[in-house]
C-alpha positions in Angstrom: 2.8 11.3 -8.1 6.0 11.1 -6.6 4.6 11.9 -3.3 1.7 9.5 -3.9 4.1 6.7 -4.2 6.4 7.6 -1.8 3.4 7.5 0.4 2.5 4.3 -0.4 4.3 3.6 2.8 1.4 5.0 4.2 -0.7 2.5 2.5 0.3 0.0 5.1 2.6 2.2 7.6 2.4 2.9 10.9 5.9 2.2 12.7 3.6 0.5 15.8 3.2 -3.2 16.6 4.5 -4.6 13.4 4.0 -8.1 12.5 6.5 -10.2 10.8 4.2 -12.9 9.3 1.6 -12.5 6.3 -1.3 -12.4 8.8 -0.6 -8.3 8.9 -2.2 -8.0 5.7 -5.1 -10.5 5.9 -7.7 -7.8 6.7 -6.7 -6.1 3.3 -7.5 -9.3 0.6 -10.3 -8.7 -1.1 -10.8 -5.0 0.3 -9.2 -1.4 -1.0 -6.4 0.5 1.1 -6.7 4.2 -0.4 -3.9 6.7 0.5 -4.8 10.3 -0.2 -2.4 12.8 -0.2 -3.2 16.5 0.9 -3.9 17.6 -3.0 -6.3 14.7 -3.1 -4.2 12.6 -5.1 -5.5 9.0 -4.5 -4.0 5.7 -4.7 -6.0 2.4 -4.3 -4.1 -0.5 -3.4 -5.5 -4.3 -3.6 -3.6 -6.9 -2.0 -4.5 -10.8 -2.5 -3.7 -13.7 -0.5 -1.4 -15.4 -3.4 1.0 -12.3 -2.7 -0.1 -10.3 -5.6 -1.4 -7.1 -5.5 -2.8 -4.3 -7.9 -2.3 -0.4 -7.7 -4.3 2.2 -9.3 -2.6 5.8 -9.1 -2.9 9.0 -11.0 -0.3 7.7 -13.5 -1.9 4.4 -14.4 -1.9 1.0 -12.9 0.4 -1.6 -12.3 0.6 -4.8 -10.4 3.0 -7.1 -8.8 3.9 -9.0 -6.0 4.2 -8.3 -2.1 5.8 -10.0 0.8 6.4 -9.4 4.2 10.1 -9.3 5.6 10.4 -8.9 9.0 8.4 -5.5 10.0 7.8 -4.4 6.6 5.9 -5.3 3.4 8.0 -5.0 0.2 5.9 -4.3 -3.3 7.8 -5.7 -6.6 6.2 -3.8 -9.3 5.5 -5.4 -12.6 5.2 -2.4 -14.7 7.5 0.4 -13.4 6.7 2.9 -16.3 4.0 4.3 -14.3 5.9 5.0 -11.4 7.9 8.2 -10.8 12.0 8.0 -11.4 13.7 7.1 -8.7 11.2 5.0 -7.1 12.9 1.8 -5.6 11.7 -1.7 -6.8 10.9 -3.3 -4.6 9.4 -0.6 -2.6 9.5 -1.7 1.5 7.6 0.2 3.8 7.0 -0.6 7.6 3.6 -2.6 8.0 0.9 -2.9 10.5 -2.4 -4.6 11.0 -5.8 -2.6 10.4 -9.3 -3.7 10.5 -12.1 -2.7 7.4 -13.3 0.8 8.5 -10.0 2.0 9.9 -8.6 5.1 9.1 -5.2 6.3 10.1 -3.0 9.0 9.0 0.9 8.4 8.1 3.0 11.4 8.0 1.1 14.0 5.0 -1.2 11.3 4.1 -5.1 9.9 5.1 -5.4 6.3 4.6 -8.3 4.2 5.0 -9.4 0.3 4.7 -12.5 -0.4 2.8 -14.7 -3.4 2.4 -14.4 -4.6 -1.1 -12.7 -3.3 -4.4 -13.3 0.1 -4.8 
């Protein structure tokens, strides 16, 4: 579980051309970002334009708020009980733009951005 949440960075990460404004996440609004680890564990992340998100992970569901801070997106969790011990709140990870249909790798994680909420 900890590996999955550490891989949460993979949800939006790639240290490439990071953008410093909220538009970097615009393609994710109304869609699902799916992160999968080598064991097949998935995290589904749903970003909303109002700076909130919902995350479904093997340990449960949480929600919270997000903000873009420089080249990173920072997630602040409302329910930390479903997170592994030691998970930072907020968690900030590098962010780059992707479009629906994109699949990419981020460290040991495969990531995809799919249409709609799944």
